[in-house]
Structure formats: C-alpha cells, structure tokens
C-alpha positions in Angstrom: 219.0 153.5 55.4 218.6 150.7 52.9 221.7 148.6 52.1 223.1 148.5 48.6 222.0 144.8 48.5 218.3 145.6 49.2 218.4 148.5 46.7 219.9 146.1 44.1 217.2 143.5 44.7 214.4 146.0 44.4 215.9 147.4 41.2 215.9 144.0 39.5 213.1 143.6 36.8 211.9 140.6 35.0 211.8 140.9 31.2 208.3 141.1 29.8 208.8 137.8 27.8 209.7 135.9 31.0 206.9 137.5 33.0 204.4 136.6 30.2 205.3 132.9 30.2 206.6 132.1 33.7 204.7 134.3 36.2 201.9 131.7 36.8 201.9 128.5 38.9 202.5 126.2 35.9 205.9 124.7 35.1 207.4 124.6 31.6 208.0 120.9 31.8 204.3 120.2 31.4 203.4 123.2 29.2 202.1 122.7 25.7 205.0 122.5 23.3 203.6 125.2 21.1 203.6 127.6 24.1 207.3 126.8 24.8 208.1 127.4 21.2 206.3 130.8 21.3 208.3 131.7 24.4 211.6 130.6 22.8 211.0 132.7 19.6 210.0 135.9 21.5 213.0 135.5 23.9 215.3 134.8 20.9 214.2 137.9 19.1 215.0 140.1 22.1 218.4 138.4 22.7 219.5 138.5 19.1 218.5 142.2 18.8 220.4 142.9 22.0 223.5 141.0 20.9 223.5 142.9 17.5 223.1 146.3 19.1 225.2 145.9 22.3 227.9 143.4 21.5 230.5 144.4 18.8 231.7 140.8 18.6 228.2 139.6 17.6 227.5 142.5 15.3 230.7 141.7 13.4 229.8 138.0 13.2 226.2 138.7 12.0 227.4 141.3 9.4 229.9 138.8 8.1 227.1 136.4 7.1 224.7 139.2 6.0 222.3 138.7 9.0 220.2 141.3 10.7 217.8 140.9 13.7 214.8 141.5 11.4 215.8 138.4 9.4 214.7 136.3 12.4 211.1 135.6 11.4 210.6 132.1 12.9 212.6 129.7 15.1 213.8 127.9 12.0 215.7 131.1 11.1 218.1 130.4 14.0 220.3 128.4 11.6 221.0 131.6 9.6 223.1 132.8 12.6 226.8 131.9 12.8 228.1 129.4 15.4 229.9 130.4 18.5 232.9 128.2 19.4 234.9 127.6 22.6 238.0 128.9 20.9 236.3 132.3 20.3 235.8 132.6 24.1 239.1 131.4 25.4 241.1 134.1 27.2 238.5 136.8 26.3 236.5 137.4 29.5 234.4 140.4 28.4 233.7 139.5 24.7 230.0 138.6 25.1 229.0 141.3 27.6 226.0 143.4 26.5 226.1 145.7 29.6 228.8 147.7 31.3 231.4 145.8 33.3 230.1 147.4 36.5 226.9 145.4 36.1 228.7 142.1 36.5 228.0 140.4 39.8 229.7 137.0 39.4 232.5 135.6 37.3 233.0 131.8 36.8 235.6 129.9 34.9 235.7 126.6 32.9 237.2 123.5 34.6 239.8 123.2 31.8 239.0 119.6 31.1 239.0 120.2 27.3 242.3 122.0 27.2 243.3 125.5 26.1 242.9 128.8 27.8 240.1 129.3 30.3 236.6 130.3 29.3 235.0 133.0 31.6 231.3 133.5 32.0 230.0 136.8 33.4 226.7 137.0 35.2 224.7 140.1 36.1 222.3 140.0 39.0 219.4 139.9 36.4 220.8 137.0 34.4 221.9 135.0 37.4 218.8 135.3 39.6 215.8 136.9 37.9 216.2 135.4 34.5 217.6 132.0 35.3 215.2 131.2 38.1 212.1 132.3 36.1 211.5 128.8 34.6 211.3 126.0 37.1 210.8 122.3 36.5 208.6 121.1 39.3 208.0 117.6 37.8 211.6 116.9 36.8 213.1 118.6 39.8 210.5 118.3 42.6 212.4 120.0 45.4 210.3 121.6 48.2 210.8 124.0 51.1 211.0 121.2 53.7 213.7 119.3 51.8 217.3 119.2 53.1 219.7 119.2 50.1 223.3 118.1 50.3 225.2 119.9 47.5 228.3 117.7 46.8 229.5 119.7 43.8 232.5 122.0 43.5 231.9 125.6 44.6 235.2 127.3 43.8 235.5 128.7 40.2 233.1 126.1 38.8 229.5 127.0 38.0 228.0 123.7 39.4 228.0 124.2 43.2 226.7 127.7 43.2 224.2 127.1 40.5 222.4 124.4 42.5 222.9 126.3 45.8 221.0 129.1 44.2 218.3 126.8 42.9 217.8 125.0 46.2 217.9 128.1 48.4 216.5 131.0 46.3 214.6 129.0 43.8 212.5 126.7 46.1 213.5 127.9 49.6 214.9 124.5 50.6 217.7 124.0 53.1 221.2 123.6 51.6 224.2 121.8 53.0 227.1 123.2 51.0 229.6 120.4 51.4 231.2 120.9 48.0 233.4 118.3 46.4 237.1 117.9 47.0 237.8 121.5 48.0 240.2 122.8 50.7 237.8 121.7 53.5 235.5 119.4 51.7 236.8 116.0 52.6 234.7 112.8 52.2 235.0 112.3 56.0 233.5 115.7 56.9 230.8 115.2 54.3 229.8 111.8 55.7 229.7 113.3 59.2 227.3 116.0 58.0 225.2 113.4 56.4 225.0 111.4 59.6 224.2 114.6 61.7 221.9 116.5 59.4 220.2 113.6 57.5 219.6 115.2 54.1 216.9 113.7 51.9 218.2 115.1 48.6 221.8 114.6 47.3 223.3 116.1 44.2 226.9 115.2 43.3 229.1 113.6 40.6 229.0 109.8 40.0 232.6 109.3 41.2 232.2 111.5 44.3 229.1 109.5 45.2 231.3 106.4 45.3 234.0 108.2 47.3 231.4 109.1 49.9 230.0 105.6 49.9 233.5 104.1 50.6 234.0 106.6 53.4 230.6 105.9 54.9 231.3 102.1 54.8 234.6 102.7 56.7 232.7 104.8 59.3 230.0 102.1 59.7 227.3 104.3 58.3 224.6 102.8 56.1 223.6 105.4 53.5 220.3 103.7 53.0 219.4 104.9 56.5 219.0 108.4 55.1 215.8 107.3 53.3 216.6 109.7 50.5 213.8 111.2 48.4 216.0 111.7 45.3 219.5 111.8 44.1 220.9 113.7 41.1 224.2 112.9 39.4 225.9 115.5 37.2 229.3 116.9 36.3 230.7 113.8 34.7 229.5 111.3 32.1 228.0 108.2 33.5 226.6 104.9 32.2 223.4 103.4 33.3 225.2 100.4 34.7 227.4 102.7 36.9 224.3 104.6 38.0 222.7 101.4 39.1 225.6 100.7 41.3 225.2 104.1 43.0 221.4 103.5 43.4 222.0 100.1 45.0 224.4 101.7 47.6 222.2 104.7 48.4 218.8 103.0 48.1 217.3 105.7 45.9 216.5 106.6 42.4 219.3 108.6 40.9 218.6 110.8 37.9 221.1 112.5 35.5 221.4 116.2 35.1 223.1 117.8 32.1 224.4 121.4 32.0 227.5 123.5 31.3 229.3 126.5 32.6 228.5 128.4 29.3 224.9 127.6 28.9 223.5 126.5 32.3 220.9 123.8 32.7 220.3 121.9 29.4 218.7 118.5 30.2 217.0 116.8 33.2 216.3 113.0 33.3 213.0 111.8 34.5 212.5 108.6 36.5 212.1 106.6 33.3 215.9 106.9 32.8 215.4 107.0 29.1 217.1 110.2 27.9 217.2 113.8 29.1 214.3 116.2 28.7 215.5 119.3 27.0 215.2 122.3 29.5 213.2 124.3 26.9 212.5 127.0 29.4 216.2 127.7 29.4 217.7 126.8 26.1 217.1 125.9 22.4 219.0 122.8 21.4 220.1 121.9 17.9 222.0 118.9 16.6 224.4 119.4 13.7 226.7 117.4 11.5 230.2 118.3 12.9 231.7 118.1 9.4 229.1 119.8 7.3 227.5 122.1 10.0 224.1 121.1 8.7 221.2 120.8 11.2 220.2 117.2 11.6 216.8 115.6 11.9 215.6 113.9 15.1 217.3 110.6 15.6 220.5 111.6 13.8 223.6 111.7 16.0 225.5 115.1 15.8 227.2 117.8 17.8 224.9 119.6 20.3 224.5 123.3 19.7 222.9 125.4 22.4 221.3 128.9 22.5 220.2 129.9 26.0 217.0 131.9 26.1 217.3 133.4 29.6 220.8 134.8 29.0 220.2 138.5 28.1 223.3 140.3 29.4 225.9 137.8 28.1 224.2 136.3 25.1 225.2 132.8 23.8 224.1 132.3 20.2 224.4 128.8 18.7 227.2 127.6 21.0 229.0 124.5 19.9 229.4 122.3 22.9 231.5 119.5 21.4 229.1 117.0 23.0 227.4 114.4 20.8 223.8 113.3 21.0 220.5 113.0 19.2 216.9 114.3 19.7 213.8 112.2 20.2 210.5 113.8 19.7 208.1 111.0 20.7 206.2 111.8 23.9 207.5 110.4 27.2 205.2 108.3 29.3 206.3 110.4 32.4 204.0 113.2 31.3 206.7 115.8 30.7 206.0 117.5 27.4 209.5 118.6 26.6 211.3 116.4 24.1 214.2 114.2 25.0 217.7 113.9 23.9 220.4 111.2 24.3 224.1 111.9 25.0 226.7 109.9 23.1 229.9 111.3 24.7 232.2 114.1 23.6 233.8 114.6 20.2 237.3 114.9 21.8 236.8 111.8 24.0 235.9 109.2 21.3 238.3 106.2 21.4 239.5 105.2 18.0 240.7 101.6 17.7 240.8 99.1 14.8 238.6 101.4 12.7 236.0 101.7 15.4 235.0 105.0 17.2 233.8 104.2 20.7 232.4 106.4 23.4 233.9 105.8 26.9 230.4 105.7 28.3 229.4 102.9 25.9 232.5 101.0 27.1 231.7 101.7 30.7 228.2 100.3 30.3 229.6 96.9 29.3 232.4 97.1 31.9 230.1 97.9 34.9 227.8 95.0 34.0 230.7 92.7 35.0 230.3 92.0 38.8 234.0 91.1 39.2 235.1 94.6 38.3 235.2 97.3 41.0 234.0 100.9 40.8 237.3 102.4 39.9 238.8 101.9 36.4 240.3 103.6 33.4 240.6 102.8 29.7 244.2 102.9 28.5 245.1 103.7 24.9 248.5 102.7 23.7 250.0 103.8 20.4 250.6 101.0 18.0 248.7 98.4 20.1 245.5 97.0 18.6 243.8 96.3 21.9 242.3 98.5 24.6 243.5 98.0 28.1 241.2 98.2 31.1 243.1 99.1 34.3 240.8 98.5 37.3 240.3 97.4 40.8 238.6 94.0 41.4 235.3 94.1 43.2 235.2 93.5 46.9 235.7 89.8 47.7 237.1 89.0 44.2 240.7 87.7 43.9 242.5 89.1 40.8 244.3 86.5 38.6 245.7 86.2 35.1 242.9 83.7 34.4 240.2 86.2 35.5 241.8 88.9 33.4 241.6 86.8 30.3 238.0 85.8 31.0 237.0 89.5 31.4 238.9 90.5 28.3 236.9 87.9 26.4 233.6 89.2 27.8 234.4 92.8 26.8 235.6 91.7 23.3 232.4 89.7 22.8 230.3 92.7 23.8 232.1 95.5 22.1 233.8 93.9 19.2 237.5 95.0 19.7 240.3 93.2 21.6 240.8 94.0 25.3 243.3 93.4 28.0 242.8 93.7 31.8 245.3 94.9 34.4 244.2 94.6 38.0 245.7 97.1 40.6 245.3 97.1 44.3 243.9 100.7 44.4 243.3 103.3 41.7 244.0 106.9 42.5 240.9 108.7 44.0 240.3 112.0 42.1 239.1 115.2 43.8 238.3 116.8 40.4 236.5 115.3 37.4 237.3 111.7 37.0 239.3 110.9 33.9 238.3 107.6 32.3 240.6 107.6 29.3 244.4 107.9 29.5 247.1 107.5 26.9 250.4 105.6 27.4 
C-alpha cells in the first residue's frame, strides 16, 4: 500500500510554462535575456488569470482599476496592475490563496522586524517544491551532490532555514547540516562542534551569526580557515562590503550576498565580482518605483523595489511593495551571468534622518567597518534634538578605548559621511540571537 506521501509526490505536476523553459540542462542565469522575458510573460499571464478567477481579493483590486487578464498583452502592461502592500496582508492568512485550504502544506510567518501584525505565507506542495525548484542557478549557486552544507539560518517560523534546506537537499541532492541560528538547541558552541566534526565546505548564515560563530571558534581554539570552504553565503540581514570583508578574512573564503524575502522567495544572488545582485529572473519580475508618485523608474534611478514572483501559482503575489530601496543596472556583468543586476540601498523605514541628510545604515556601516580600531559589534544611536549621530561599539581586539580615540574616530566618520559623530566604547555589546538591530533610538 502506497503512503499518502508517495501518492502526493506522484500527483504533483509541473505547469507547462515551467516545463517548457526549465526542463533542460541549461540554467536561467546564463539563458538569453529574451528567453527569460518570454518565460516571465507566459508565467505572468497564467498567474494573473488564476488570481483574477480564483482569488476574490485580487478580482476586487483589478476591477477597481478596470483591469482584466486579457489586458496583459506584454510585460510592460504589468504596471497597469495595482500594487500589493504589506498592510493588506497583515493578519489575513488566507487572503491570497487560489486553492482550497486543504491544499496548503506549509505555513510560514514574517519575522516582525518591520512592525505590525504578522504576515503569513501559505505554500502548497506544488508551489513549494515543483514550482520553486524548477529554475536553478548553477553558476551563481554552484552547489553539488558531494557538498556538505551548513545551514546556519533560522528554521522556526522563518522561511530562510527551510528554504535553503530544501534547495540543498531536494534541489541539488547535497548533504545538509541543519544547525539553525539561535533556536532552542542552536547554540554557537554546538554549531562550532559540528563544524569541527563534520567539516562542511559550504556555509550559509547571516553576517552577525557568522561573527558569533567565529568568536566561539576562537574561544575553542578552532581555526575556521582549516575547513577549506568552497563558498560562503550571507543573507537575512543587510551587510556592507567592509563588514563582509571582515567575515571573509576570518573564514578564508569568498562570501557572496543572497537577497530574498518570506513573501517573494529568492530575488537576488551576488556573483564573485561583488558588484550588485543578479536578479533571479527565473523566480521573479523586479520593478523599481518612485515611492511618492508610484511611477516605474528607469535603470539607474533609486526607488522602492516591487516584486512579482513568477513561480507562485497557488498564492499569487502581484506587484508586492517590499519597502526596500535599490536601483537596476542593465549593463552586462563580466562574470558571464546574463541576468541584470540591482543594488540595494537599505530600507525605507530604516533611513537615518540627521541634519537634513537621509543616510542608509549600510552606507554608514561601510565607513565604520573600514576603521580598524572598531570591533565587529556596534549600533547607531539616534537621539531626539541632538544634531550628531552616536556610534556605540566595542573596540577591536588589542585596542585600548580612550576619549582621545573616540574623538579621532568621530572626526574620521564626519569627514567621510558629512555629519557630526560621537563615539561611545563599551566592554561588550549584547549578542543577538535574532536579526541584528543596527539603529536604535534613545
């Protein structure tokens, strides 16, 4: 007698549009752009029609702007569709579902870092496995069956840990070490012990957790360079190039950024050039809009990132406003990947306003992490009515904090950024188990 699991697997079918474009050996990251655009348009037609016919929420939104699926004649017609916002999803678990609730196999929830009620995402077996794993990026994510992958991302509630677990194990048949990040059993000590025993050659984790593990490894007398890592991926938090270089120096490996979200899945993967993220065009269409006028911007213009996944059929996401800022670059990359690149510029809600300037925390971090006297743990402190930005931080190993040093570093930051700074050295900053918060208000 066949189990329900086996029956379910055999019942899964790949949509014709995915089979048409992704059933061969080639990867979308080196496919001709015109082919990717053809795929995106055909997938978008199917998803928009499905949303209109199966999801009352979308039908009402489309009718409100006088849009019908047959109005979608080219990819450029995407901007005729209304936007989807985070607030429309908060506290409404089933609002996007295009199938019966009984078809849902997995429910995940937002981390809550942007405030408000939770956002739930529903995945059917088809969307989670068949559709999401159809496009693979063998040049940007060259993981193979013989690789041992340490997954240092959160598993509980969050999408990150399970998403990469699925990609490593089901997508490329590699070995996964599910250490997680800061969960009930996932301590840095246990993770470092598993590193020493199992010797992974791939690590994916967040930038701050990479430093936590490095500190623990140093205390245990374990040199992380001895792992001879093939590749490291950093995701889950914003990170400057300067901070990434500190991580690379400790681990002795190239570390590439990976950008995605609970709501939309994989969105961007960095190549070894470390010059922007390649848009994961096999998974999503990305637009950049003026957050004030809602107009679609031209390449090179900084705006809010809007995403439409093209492998999400059972819980469609149409023109989702991420509240992340960035811009598109269409010039070919010398790495050989054909997909265009985009550059992140922080989050709308995280911009620091001081003395008439609007500054991204990652821009500030870039300058700060170039200062060798500053340690790896820090935060930017905003104080009402004070026209200077405070940096609270640890001193680097072997550096003795002093008032004179604080003044010197404040002058360096002001020279680089253009606004006044103050420095406050502390013996030890709190070590977070969740997402690291770089901006605090006092």
